[in-house]
N, C-alpha and C positions, 0 to 999 in steps of 0.2 A: 683485037680480036679477043685473045683471051682475055684480056682484060673486061673486055666487056661481060663476058661468059661470067665470069666472078662475081660484077658486081649485080648481075642478073639472079646466080645462087643464093647469094649474100641479101639482096633483097626478099626474095622466096621467104630465106629462114626466118628473119627476123620479122615478115609478116605470120609466118606460124608460129614465132613467141608471143606474138601479141596476140592473136586468136586465142592461143589458150591461157594466159594469165585469164582476159576477160571472163574467159568460160568458168575458171577457175573462182576470178572475183563473184562472180553473178551468184555461182552456188553457192559460198559463203555466206554471201549476202541473204538470200532467200533460205536460208539454215539459220540464221541468226533472228531474222523476219518469225521463222513459222515455230523458235524457241520462243519467243518474248509472249507471243500470242498464248502460247500453252501456257505457259510461266501467269499470263495476267489470269485466264480461264481459269485455274486451280486457284487464286489466293484467299483466304477467308476471309467472310462476309464480315470482321469486326474490323475492316476500317471504314471510320465515319470520316467526311468532309467537315471542316467545320466551317459553318456560314460566315460571311463575311458581314460585318458589323453595316449598321445603314449609317449615312450620314445626317449628320442634324442639321439642317437647314433654316438659318433664324427669318423670323418675319420680317417681308417688305413692308417699311413704314406705307401707308396708307395714307398717302400725299398725292394731293392730285398733280400732274402735269402735264402740257402740251406734248402733239406726238411725236415730236423733235428733242424734246429735253430728256436726258436718261431717265430711267427710274432709281428712286434713293433707293441706298442702302443694298441696290442689285449687282453682286459681283462681275467683275468681267473675265472671260477667261481667263485660265489658268492663272487664276489670283485666289489664293488662301483664304476661306471662309473661317473669321474670328466669329467662335463660339459668344453668344451673351452671357455675360456675371450674374449668375442668379446671387442675390437678396436673402438670406435668411429671415424667416417672418420672427417678429419681434415678440416676445411676451406678453398677452393681453393686457394692457392695463386696466387695474383696479380702478375705482370712482375717487374723485379727486380727492387729497389724503385729508383735508378737512371734513370729511364727511366718514370713511373710510377708517383712519387709521385707530392704529389701536388702541383706545382709550375707554374706560368707564363713565357711562353717562349715571350720574347721582347727583340730587337733588334733596335738602334737609328745610324743613321749613325752622323760618326763626322766630318773622312775628307777623302781622298784620293791623290793619286799622279796621274802622268799622266791626266791631267783634260782632259774634253770633247773637241774633235777637236785635239789635238796633232797631228802633222806630225810626219809619220814614215815612212822610205825608205820601199822598197815591201821584203820582206822575210828578213825584221829586226826583232828578238828580242829583249822584252821588259817588262816590269815586272812592271805589275800595282799591287797598294796595295789599299786596301781599310781597314782604320780604324773604328772600328763599337765598338759601347757603350753596354754593357750586362745592358739594359734596365729593365731587370726583373727579379725575382728572385729564378728563373734555372740557377746551377753552372755550366757551359759549358765545356767541357772537350775533348777528341778526336774522342768522338761518336759522335760530333756537326760539320756539313760537310759545305761547301758551295759549290751549288749546281749548276749548267749550266741551266737553265729555255727556254732559248729561244734566237733568234739572231744567230751570229755570232762565234762560237765556237774559231775561230782563233788559233787555236793548239794548246786548251789549256786540260786536263783532265776532262772528265765532272763532277768529285768531288773531292775535297781537303777538308782533314779533318783540322778542329780547327790546330795550330800549340802549344798551349799551352792551361791549365787550364786557363780557364777567371772565375771569382767570380762576383755576382751581384755587378753592380758600376764601376766595373773595364771595359776599354779600350782595346779589342785585336789589332794586324795591323796582314792581312790575305794578302800573297802578292799571287799572281797569275802571271807563265811567259807565255805571249804568242809571238806569230809569225806570224806578220804580213801580210795577203794576198802577191801573185805577182802581184797582179791586180790594177791598181790604182781605189780607191774609199773611200765609208766613209762606216767603217764596226760598228757596235753595236753588243756588247755581253746583255745579262742580267743575273744575278744570284740572286739567294737566300740564306737562311739560313736552313738548316734540322735539327729537333732534332731527339734525339734517335729513336722516338715512330714514327717518321716519318711524325711529322707536319712541313710545309713547307711557310714558314713568308721573309718579306721583312722589309723592313723599318716601323717601327710599326708607324712611326711618320707620314708619308706620304702616307702609305699604297704603296709604288712604291717599286720595286726590283731595288739591287745596279745593276749598267752597267758600261761599256767599251767603249767609242765610241773615233775613229781613221781616220785620213786623211793618207791614202796610194798612196804617189806620191814621185818623183823621187829629190823633194827639198836636195839641199847639206847645212845641219847643219853649222851653224854661216854664212849662207850668206846673212841672214838678208834680204833676197827678201819678198816684201811685198804680193805677190800672194802666196808665198809659208809658212808664219809663220804670223799671225797675233792672233787680241784678238778673243777668243772663246766667251767667255762669262762673264757679269759683274751682282756680286749679293750683296744687300744693305742690312745694317742692322739701327737703328738709336735708341740712348739715349737723357735723355735730363734732364738736373740742373737748378736748382731756382724755383721760385714757385709765382704765381701771388701776393698774399698777403707778400711775403718778401720787398718787395721794390726793387731788386736786377732785372738787364734783367734773360731772359730766354734763354737758350743755346740749339741748337738740334744741336750734333753733329750726322752726318753721317758716314757712312763706307762702304768702295766697296770694293769688294773683285774680283781682276781683273784677268783671266786665261788667259796665252799665247797658242799657239799650239808649240811654239817650241821656240827657243835663240831670242831676237827680243827685241827691244828699241823702246817705243814709245814716243809720247810728247798727255798730255790729259790734260784736266780743268775741275774743277767744275761748274754747269752751276744750275743757281737757277729757281725756276715755275714761279716768278716774271718777270724772264729776264735778271736777274745778271749774273754774272761769275766772277771766280776768274783766276788769270794770269795762262798760262802756266807751266807743271813741267815735269820733265822728271823722266820715272821708264826705268831700264832695265834688261831684261830676261835674264839669262843662256841657260836654256833649258824650256821646256815643264812645265810650273809650274803655282803657283798663288800668287798673292801677294795684301797684303791688304795698302788702305791708307783710309784716312777721311779727310771730314772738318766741321767748327763749322758755324753754324747759327746763331748770335743772335737776339733777339727777344724784345723789348723793351716793360715794363709794361704798361701797359695802351692801348694798342690795341687790335684790333680784325681782323684778317687778311684773317682766314679762312684756308684751306688746302692748305698746303707748301710742296714744297720737294724739294730736291736737286739730279742729278746726273750726270753720267762722259760722255765727249764730248771728242773720241779718235781724235785728231789734226793731226797727222800725225804716221807712215808713210801713213797710210788710213784714211779719215776724217768718223765717223761712232757715234752716239748718243747712247747711252746704255739707253734707258726707266729708270725710277723708278716707277713702280707699289708697290712694298712690303714696303718701308719704306718710309711715307707722315707721316706728323701730324698734327692736327687741332690746331692754336693757339686762343683763344678766350681766352683772360687777361683784363678786365676791370675794 
């Protein structure tokens, strides 16, 4: 009996302690929650949330599939998505290196057939050939052209491709077939070179185009009629030998390139600017062409004669002087 009373008392005591502990814990928890809420309400507004980065999803391949087939490039749940590898854009390519490589396009006139003033019968077909030096640093090939720029086309095409590759420093013959007009008169056509990138240029030494000039009339080839064939031009050059201090006479040699309009025989002489003249000489042309002749004028040491020159005088079939304004010399040797 006593044992039961003690057990009952002990139970009552334990129950009271338990209730007291629970009440105390609830009070503590309530107090902590209230303090936490108050602290949150009094925090500074300077706190900023950091937004989450958006995931990049690669595009789904646009491949038709059946209802039962899986879609290509679609990741399954839980599988990491592999981002595509980006390839950087390359530098834009310039045009072909044969077109825009850094080089100088330049040409120099060397020679020609069918000299200016050549007489052609109406409707006659003839071939004019220019010899041109590649005086630049560009290599020419068939993409380079000779193009018509103005004047009389005379049956030629507007554009002619170069017939062969031409390295810098080399010459090339560019022939063009023309047809003389059927109406008598003088006709001239002008031509230039064109690079693959569209640069149009002529003789780089003079800045002039290349040209062809003919006289169209009914002259009979070989008739040697002065009114039909004649000398159309004379161009000059000059060289010298000797020196004022070496005790020898100085010699000036003048060259004259004479062009005819057709087959003709002429008589000519060299005349000097001081009034001297050489003896008559004969020169024969079998066709329209050019020939070069020369004469030497010796000058004594110890003289000062000033500016001097020589020139050609055609004596027959028609007399005509051809002045020399290009190849002169100033002799001052005392």
